[in-house]
Steps between C-alpha positions, in 0.01 A plus 500: 500500500658163420204326662254692280689413182525134603127488566424661163733256324337199665154636425598555137641150452199311635331284234158599362557850629454714189277759666756591765778487241324750275436736791862471620638571150280810470607621844871441432488689169309789662742530792805450277399773256406726791841461665675555167294815449605640838867418440487654152343819635764547772791418270376710209484195273133498402595378154593162648158471665330605176681227305405229752142625540455493122557124506182468710287745299328400178513784245196582284693539174653222293822698444597461866327169562706305244810579707333389825271205413545349848285782638200298377545313829721711727258795513256275688740477796561874541277765659472878502446544874412338832121514458537363148680186615291470819163479324636276224653256748185491714287417195760247385490332841119486527428374150827309469406291804191376317690414184773323697247301701281389210738492202844478660814712516609429142174634357536813715840574345361429153224752560737763638732479199216480245329800662823699490557412135142579399509834682832593338387410149171689535689801643743517207230441238276768651772766494594414143155450347268739687563863392361643826760312704781541247462879517504504880801272526623319809821462698438126528319260729590313819302286742351156554146625440443321167630174650282547808196572282564173317510309829195678643292444185610136485387452861165666428454283190585182690318583826251778417291456815792481744468780756753742645407673825559872442532752784181708551322300226506134599509194273513580127528254212833539325335519157353836607831621644684419176218651293547829687877485441446448128238777479736744674774414250265553206396841636863591565627399156482861381639653821845578635590130531348399167776256409488328837123457489512360148766254616268396786237403242754292309586316820134445585432360154784248516394392851150421376626314193754302702239349732260434214787323324570284806134408523515395134809288570766739364772673701648763267732610779670161516800630303574741786494215749733288285737791440529582871545132588783483246674800657452357850647165395815673375582602856413168662785265587479186290516166685787266424415230248500149640498196272319197637391168351130425494329181403237487227241430765593819685485705179163356410366576846625860479350543151166370623515734799580799277204421273269478800625835632448658157143371480431613856636847423279528191189398692585747777541786249163416346341516846659842565373629163147388592527676836615823331206475259264460795649809669452699179135396469380492862770668711751370752238448774331232288799267545484211742758466777673225302518715186644793695764273648594361157539853363708602800727195469548560126603862561786381722659280232 
C-alpha cells in the first residue's frame, strides 16, 4: 500500500501534470466519501456523513447556498456513483489530453474551474428563476460534468476536425462528438436530471467562450492561474537571501539580457496566437511540422 501512495504522490507532484492531478483529486474525494459512508452506516452515525457530503454538494436554493459558498467549486470533485465518476474521468482524460498538449496544463485547470463555476451559477439561477424547476425542487448537484463539458467544448472549438477513434464506429471528428453531447443535454434539460443537464450547457458555453477569448488575445481565466500560483508559493520553501556586489557593467549586461528575453517572449506569444488563429480557421492538420512543434513547446512552459 505504501508503494501505491508513494507512486500517487510522485505522480501528483510532477510539473505540468494538471490532468493527472485533477483525476487523482476526483478519485481521492470519491474514495474518501465512500469509505466515510461505509463507516457511518456501520457505526450508526449517518449524520456525520451527511454533514461532510453536504460540503461537496451545491444546493439549488440561495438559503442554503449562502452558508456553503465553497460548494461552487467542491461539487465538481464529488460524484454520485462509480459509473458517474468513471465516464466523467474518461471524458476528462480524452479531451483534457488535447487541451494540455495544445494550450498547456495551466489552461486546463482554468477551464476546469471556469466550467465548474459556470455550471454551478446556471444551476442555481435555473432553480430560482424557472418556475418548472423551482416547483420540482432538487436535493443538490454533484459531479465534474460541467467542468468536463467546458474542456470538451474548448477542445472542439480549438481543434474541430481532430478525430477520436470510437469502438464500432471508427474515426469521428470531435466537433460532432461534442455536438451530440450538447444535444443530449438540451433534450434532457426537462428530464429527471434537469439541473445537471442545464449545468452541462453552462460549462459548454464557457468552454467555447474561453477558446474564442484566447484566440482574440484575452485569457479571462488568468486570475485562476495567478490565484493558484499564489497558494502554491505559500508552501514553497524560500531560498536564503545572499547579498553580493555587482559592477555597473554586470548590471547593464543583465538589464540588456532581460530586455532581450522580454522581446523574445513577446514575439513568441505573437507566433503562438497566429498558430491558434490558423487552427481555428483551417484546423490542426493545416499546421506545418515547425508550427506543431512550436505549439507543443509552448504548452510545456
